[in-house]
N, C-alpha and C positions, 0 to 999 in steps of 0.2 A: 889563057887557061886551056890546057888540052881536054879533050873530050873524057880521057880517062879521069883526070882530077874532077872534072864535073860530075862525072857518074859517082865517083866515091863520095862528093860532097852531097849529092842528091840521096845517095842511099843512106848516109848518116842522118840527113834532116827526115828522111822517110821513117827510118827506124826510131828516131826521137818522136816523131809525131805518132808513131804506132804505139810507143809507150805511153804517151799522154792519154792516147784513146783507151788503151787498157785500164789506166789509172782511172779515167771518167766512167768507165763501165763498172770498174769495182766501187767506186763511190756511188754510182748511179744503184747499184745492187744492194750496197749498204743502206743507201737512203730508202730503197724500196723495202728492204727488211724492217728498217726502223718504223716506216709508214704501217706497214702490216701489223707491226706490234702496236702502235698507238691506236690503230682502227679496232684491234682486238680488245685492247684494254676499254676502249670506249663502249664497245659492245658488253664487255663484262661489267663495266660499271652500270649500263643501263640495264642490264640484266639483275644485276644487284639491287639497283633502285627498284625496280619493277617487283622483285622477290620481296625486298623489304616492305614495299608498300602493300603487298598480299598478305605478308606475315602481320603487318599492322592491322589491315582490315580484319584478318581472322582472329587474331588477339582482340581487338575492339568488339567484334561479334560475340566471341566467347564470354568477355567481359560483360556484355549487355546481358547475355543469356544468363550468366551467373548473378548478375544484379536481379534479373527477373524472376529467377527461381527463389532467390534470397527473399524478394519482396513478396512472392506469392506464398513462400514458407510463413513469412511474418503475418501476412493477411488472412490466411485461411487455416493454420495451425489450430486446432481446437483445444489444444493443451497450452495453458499459460507458459512460455518460455522466455527467459531474459538472461543476458550476459552482465556481470559485474566485472569490471576490469581490475587489474593489479592494484589501482588506487581506490578501490571501494566505491566506484562510480558505475551508475547505469550506463551502458553502452548501446544496447538495442534489446529489443523484445517483440514478442507477437502481438498482434492487436487483441487476441484474447485475454491479455492482461486485464483488460477493463472489466472482467468478470470477477476479478479478486481485487482489484484496485478500483476505486470509484473516480475514473477518469474517462473522458471521451477521445483524448489525442495522445497517443503513446509518446509522441515525439516531445512533449514537455518534461519527459522523465529523463532524457538524454543529457548527461553530463552531471546529473545530481548525486549526491553521495548517498549511499543505502541508508544511513541513519536519517538523513533528512526525509527520505521517502517514507520511511517507516513512521517517523514523528509526525509528518505532515497528513498521511492517509489512513494510517493505523490499519492496514489490511490483516483481516484475521488470520490468513494462512501464513502469514510472515510471522510466526510467534518468536519469543524469545528464544527458543531452543533453535530454530531453523536460522535466525539472524545471526546468533552466537556463531553457529557452525560455519556459515559463510565467511564470517570475518576471521575465524580460526583458520580456515584453509588458506585464505588470501594472506594472512599474517606469516604463516609457516612456509609459504611459496612452495607448497608440494608439486613437485613437477611429475611425479608418478600418478598416473590416472587411477583414481580411487573412487569406487561408487559409494556415496553416501545417501543411503535412503532411509526416510523417516515416515511413518504413518502418524498422521495428527487429525484431530477432531476439531470442527469448528461448529457449533450448533448441533444441526441436522446433518451435515455433510461430513464426510471423511475424505482425506486427500493423501496421496502418496508423493513424497517430495525427494527428488533425486538432485543431488549436488556434485557436479563433475568439473575438476579442475582441468584447464587446457593450456597448452603450451604454442610458442611462436615457432616459426620454421627452425630457428636456430636451438630449439629446445628450451628456451627461457620461458618461466613462468608468465602467463598473460592474462589471468583471471578465471572466474567459475562460470560455468553454465547450470542454469537452476531450470529444472523441469517439473512442473506440477500438473498431476493427474488426479482428476476427481474419480474416486473410486466408490462413491455413496452407493450407485445402483449394483455394483459388483458385490459390494459387502451384503447389500439388502438382498439380492438374488441368492446368495450364499447361504444367509440367515434363512431365507425361505425355504431353499431346498433342505437345509439341514432341518429345520422345524417339520417339514412335509415328511422327510425320512423318519423322524422321531414320531411324529402323529401315526405314520403308517405301521410303524414298529409296535406302538401301543395299541392302535387298532387291531392288528392281527393277535395281540395277547387278549383284547378283549372278545375277539372273534371265538378263540379257542376257549375262552371260559363261556362265552354265551351259548356256544353248541354243545359244549362237554357237559355243563350243568343241566340241561334238559335230557340229553342223552343218558347221563347217569341215573335220572329220576325214572326214565323209561325203563332202563334195563333193571335198575333196583326195584321198581315197583312190579314189573313183570315177574321177577324171581319170588317176590313176596306173595303175589296172588297164585302163583303156580304151587308154592308150598302150603297154602293155607286152605283150610277146608269151611271157614266162615264165610256164607255168602256176603255179608256186610262188609268184612275185610275186602273181598274180593271187588266188592263194588266201589269202595273207598280207593282201591289201588288203580282201578280203571279210571276214575275220576282224575287222578292225579297224573295218570299216562296221558290222558286226553288234554289236560292242561300243558303238560310238558311238550306234548307234541305240537299244539298250536304255537306255542312259544318258539319252538325250534323252526317251524314253517314260516313265522314271521321274519326271524333272522335270515332265513334263506332267500324270502322275498325282498328283503332290503339288499341284499348282496346283489341279487339278479336286477333289481330296479337300479342301482349304483352302476354296475357293470354296462347296462343299456345307455344310461346316461353319459358315461365317460366315452361309449363308443358312438355317441351321437345317433343312437337308434331308439330313443325314447319318444313315443308318440302318445298324442291323445286320439280318443274315440268320442265323437260328439253325438248326442241323441237327446230325445225329450225325456225329461223326468221329474217327478214331483220332488220339489226341494224339500218340503217339510217331512215327507217320508223318509226322503234321505237322511236327514237330521235324527228323526226317530230311530231309523235302523244303527246309526252311528252310537246314539246313546244307549240302546240295548246293548251293544257290544261292550261299553265302557262301564255300564252300571254296577256290574258285580264287583268290580274293583272299587268303585266308589262307596259300595255298600261294606266292603271289607273294612274300610277305613273310617267309617261313619261321617263321611264328608258331605258337606250340602252342594248339590248341584242344580244349577238354575239355566234355564235356556229362555232367552229373550229374542222373540222372533219378530221382526218388522212385517205388519200385516201389507205393507206395501209391496213386499216381496211376492213376483207372480207365483202361483201355486205351481205352475208347469214352466220350466225353462229349458234351454238348449245348451247343453255342456257334457263334460266328461264326469259322470256320476260317480264312478268309481274311484277315479284318482282325486276328486273333490273330497270323498269321503275319507280317503287315505290321508290327505293332509290334516283335515279335522280331528281324525282318530289319533295322529301321531302328537298333535298339539294337546289333545286331551290327555292322552297317555302321560306325556311329560308333565301335565299339570297335577295329575293325580300322584305321581311318583314323587313330585317335589313339594306338595303340600301336605302339612301334619295332619294327623288324624283330627276329625272335627272341624277342619278348615273349609273354605268355600271355593268352588270353581264355576265360573259363569261363562256360557257360551252366548254370545250376541251376535245376530244377524242383521245387517241393516242394509235397506236400498238405498244407495249413495244418489244424490241428486245429479243427473247427466242427461245428455241427449238422447233421443230415442233411438239414434243409430249405434249408441255405445253405453248401453246401461252397464252398470256395475254393482256387485254385492261385496259389502265388506264384513268380514266375520272377525269376531275378536274373542280369544280364548284368555280369561283372566283368571288368577288364583291369588290366594293369600299365602303362598309358599315362602321359600328361602330367599327368593330373589336372585338377580344376577349383576355382577358389578360391569362397569363400562369395558374393562380390560377383557372379561370374559365375552361380554356380547360382541366384540369384534371377531371372535373366533367361531361363534356358534354355529353359523352356516356354512362352514368349510367342512368339505368331505373328510371323513375318519376322525373327526375331532369332537369332544366335549368340553364343557365348561373348564374342567381341570381334571387331573389324575384322581383326585380324592372323589370326584362325582361318579367316575366310572366304577370305582372301589366300592363305594357305598351304595349307589343306586342301580348299578349295571347299565345294560344298553350297548347298542353297536356304534351310535355316534353317527349313524347315516340319516336317521328321521329328518332331520331338520334340513339337511341338504339336499335330499329328496324332494321334500316338501318345496324348498325354494325353486327347485327346477320346474315342478309341476305348476306352481303359481305363475312363474315367469310365462311358462308355454300358455297359461290361461290368459294372459295379457294383463297381468296384475304384479304387484311386488308384496313382499313380505318384510315386516321389521319388528322390533322388540321395545318395549317400554318398561323399563325395570330399574329398581335399586336393591342393593342387598339388605335382606330382612323385610322388605316392604312388598313382597309378592312379584308378580310379572304379567304383562299383557302382551301376548303375541298376537300380532293383527296383520291380517291379508286382505288383499282385494282380487277380484276376478271379474273379467268381462263375459257376459253372457248375452244370449238371444232371447226373445220371447217366444215362449211355447204357445199352449193353447191360451184361449181368452182367460183373463182371470175371473173367478167366481169367489165371492165372499161367503162365508159361513152365515146362513140365514137362521134367524130365531122366528119362527111363526108361532108365537105366544104373546100373550097380554103381559108385557114387560112390567107393568105397574103391580101385577099379582105376584111377581118373582122376588123373593127376598133369599140372598145367599149369605151364608156365614163360612168363612174360611178360618181354619184353626191350626197353626203351625208355629212353633217355637223358632223358626228361622225368619229373622226380619225381611231377608231377601225374598223368601217365598211369599210373605204377606204382601210386600210391595208388588211382587209379580201378579199376584190374584187380583189386587187393586187396579192395577195398569191395564191387564187384560179386559175385566169387567167393565172397566170405564170405556174401552174401545167399542164395547158392544151396548153401551147405554144401559147396563144392568146394574141394580143395587146390590152391593156387597160389602159386608162388614168383616173385619178381620180380627183374630183374637192369638194373643200369644201362648196362651195354654188353656188347660180345661176350666179352671176356676174363672178366668176372664170371660170365656166363652158361656158358661152358665150365668155369669152375671148380665151379659147381653141378652140371654134368652129371657131372664126374668124381666129385664127392663124393657123389651118389647113384647110382652105377653098379649098386648092386643092385636099385634100384627106379627104372627110367629113366621120364623124363617122356614122356606120351602126345601133347600137343599143344604146339605152341611158338607164341606170338604174338610176331612179331619186326618190330621198326620196320625200315623200308627205310634211312632216313638217319640215321646214328649216327657219332660220332666214332671215331678210331683203327680200327675194324672196322665197315664198313657191313652192312647186313641180308643183303646178297648173299653175302659172304664167310662171315658167320657161319652162313647156310643151307647152303652148301657143307661146313662143318665139321661141322655138326650131322648132316647126311645120312650122312656117313663113320662119326661116333661111334656113330650109333643104327642103322646098317646099313640105312638107307632106310626103317626102319619108323614113323619118327616123321611126324606131320603137321605142317607148317609153314604157318602163315598169316600173310602179310605185311600189315603195317599201314603206312598212309602218307597223308599229305595230297596226295601227288602223284597223277597221273592213272595207272591201270593201264596205259594205252597207252605211257606214256613208260618203263615198266620191264619190261612183260610178257614180252619176249624173254628178257632178262637173267634175270630171276626164273624162269621156267620151266625155263631151261637149268640153274640152279643147283638146282632141286629144290622150288621153292615150289609148295605145293598149292592154295592159295587166296588171294584177295587181300580186304581189308576197308578201305574208305576211311575215314579220320579226319573227324570225331569219331567216337567209339565209341558203340554203343548196347547196352544189354543183351539186348535182343531179338535182334540180330545175332549179337552173341558167343555167346549160348547156341544160337540155331539153328545156328551153325556147328559147335558142340560136338556137337549132336544128330547132324548131318549126317556128320561124320567118324568118329563113333563107331558109326555104321550105323542110327542111328534116324532117321526122317523126320517129326519132330514140327515144328509151328510154322514155317511158310513165313517166310523171310525178307521182311521188308517192304521192297518195291522201289519206288523212285520213278525208275527209269530210263524213257526215252522207249519207247514201243511201236515196233516194227518191222513196219510194216503188211506189207509185201509178203512178208516172211518168215513171219508168223504167219497172216494171213488171205488168202483168195483171193476178189478182188472181181471176178472176171472176169464178164462178163454184167450188171454192175450200172451203171445210168446214173442220173446227177443232174442237176438243173436248177438251174442258178446264176443268179441275177438280180442283176446288178452293171453299174453304168453306166459306171464308170470303166475304161479299157483296161487300164491298168498294174495294177490290182488283178485284173483276170481272167488277165493274163500270170502274176502270182504265184501265184494259186491253182493255175492250170495246171501250173506247176513243182512246185509242192508236192505235187501228186497225180499227177505224171507216172508214178512207179512203181508205183502201186496198181492198175492195170489197169482202173480206173473209167472209164467213158465219160461225157463232160461236154456238155450243151448249155448255151449261154450266152443269156441274155435281157439287153437292154440297158436296159430300164425295167419298170415293173410292168404296163403294158398287154401288152407283148410275153410277159412271164412267164405271165400268166393265158391268154392266146390259146394260147401253146406246150402248156400244161397242158390245156386244154381240148381240143385237137386229138387229143393221145395221152396221156390220164390213166394208161394201164397202162403206159406206156413208162418212167415215173420211179418210183424207190425213195426218192428224198430230194430236199427243195428247199431251197437256202441263198438265203436271202432277204436282200437289202440293203434298208436303210429308206429313206434319202433318195435318190430316183430322179426324174428328169423324167416328166412326164405321169401318172404314177401312182406313190405312195410303196408301200413294202413293207407297211405296215399294211393299206391297202385292197385291196392285191392278195391278200393272205392271207384277209381276209374274203370277197372274191369267190370264191376258190377253196373255201374251206370251205362257201360257200352253193350249190355245184353239187349237183344231185341225182343223185349216184352215190357207192358206198361209198368208191371210192378218194380221192375229195376229203376225206372225213371222216377217212380213215386216213393219208394219207401224212404222214411226218414233215416239219414245216417248221421250219426253224431259221434265227433271225435273224443275220446276219452283218454287224455295224454298228459304227460309231465311237460310236455313243449309248450310253453304259455307265453312265449313272447309274441308280440303283434305279427311279425312276419309268419310265425309258426301259424298262427290262427288263419292269417290270410291264405296261406298255403293249403290248409285244410278246404276252406270254401272253394279255392280254384281247382281242388281235385274232384270236388262235386258233394262235399259235406253239407249238412244242413245247420250245425251248429257245434259248438266246442265246450267242452267240460275239461277243466285243468285238474290235475291230480297233486296233492291228495284230494279224492272226492269228497266234495261238500255235500252232505246228505240232503239238505235242503235244496240245494241246487239240483241235485238229481231228480228229488221228487217233482219240482215245477218242470223239469225236461219231460219226465213221463206225462204229467198233466197236460202239457203242451201239445205232445205228439201222440197220446193214447186215448185221451178223454174225447169221447164222441167220435171216435175214429170210424 
């Protein structure tokens, strides 16, 4: 083989090998690509696995959350809720179902048929109507969401029941959801609000009547008096105007008190006062109404109650007056009203008094009693129309009693009268003193004559407490029989009622005086005014007069007085007679008052006192007049609301002057601002006292006595 052939063979083999190498390279590249594809797939698969695991974890977590939320809903939802499936079986429900079905574990209801649950547990809420509606919706397979809402009553409770059909994801009917909501309190609150609205509407109507009626009387009687020349007619008109004005003032005071109570600004003022004297003052106010209706009025006062106690005298008197006024109003003519005050057994640190006002009136039903102490309400509409009144008195009284640490309640039946009872806490005032009888009790014999059984029993009880001999008689004939029966030991003192059947007190007095040869003391007792019977009584031989109701202190004082002992002055509540008792000649007062008619009124009241008056029409003028002649004035009566300068500022300026009289002169507020904060503001400005408008004449006289007597 030559070299050329060899080279050709070598070249062919080389080319063949090169082709094989290229083929291997191609296969290698192919294998490499396939390997990369496989690796990518593995990675993707791994990623997919991880992703799915993550999704599964998320799904599991969400499912657990949803299960937790459902569990919380079922456990804590206050409203009973449950699902009845398409087969009328209980699926699940809230734990609050135990409030309407007597079971402890809700799970025992799962899978039970609705009829079986109703028959087994008989839940009041699942009425026949509710059960029938649930089954009707399931039977009809209603897939449209319809809200079926029913209100039902079960005894004292009311419920709102919602029955809602629900579907599966594919829209196929799945069952009903039942939601039960207790609306008892909502209905009750609604009723209370509606009743309160009605009560306030009726109250406003009564207010209009209560205010317009006395205003009509005032205006009408004023016109009659202006057109009449008859002095007696004018006097009659003035009396009616006075009565109507006091009634109107009472209505206004009730409204003001109620407004202070609702604003939480009603406060008490505590001081030492004589308890029995307070009762006497109250009864003097109420007596004329009792006299008009010929009613019997009895006061039973426990001698264990201290003479002086610490409390709010004004507001305690207000409560008693309210109760007595109602008793008079709702008791028929000739009926009996009894006021009883008792010292309750209690600790020394917490003594209490119980006060009871009972009557023989129309009585009050249990339903009416439940509303009596509510603001703006009376027993019923007919009561307001027949008897009048604002409907605020008992509500105000309840607040006052509670502020005094007590409570108030009623005991009554229709047609059997009523008892209003309340308690108050008090503190001891001055040491208690007992009424003393410095006489030989063996020589004292008393006869009380009254046709009222209650009055006779009262005399027996009071005299027994003081170990005094006392007989009682129901009429004049029985009294005369007793006198003849005890001729060997005659009676010394006779208490004789003025108005009695068959033989009145005047006639009996004349007979007693003849039988005793004018040696006996005869004290007449009556609800009538002494001025009405004075001439006739004195002519018959009556030695003294006591107004009913009777009080132990007054009875004992009169016994002492007429036996010759002058112990224990009678508790007086009559008006002061300024001109007769005191000489105010040479006294000058400065009155700051911007309203002309008020200046005329105060001038008329003080006309007979011999007091000289200077008037200032505003605060500026009052300050200037005092500054010019400080030694001229003995007292300043200061209005509060005046133009240019009010009474507070005027008082501060007067007190700021650099001379002794400016610091010493008494300054008394005379204003219609009568709230507690108004009175405190007067004292803060430098005033010494406070008089409320309209001016009470007796209160004004007492103020003059306090600051001008022995000046």
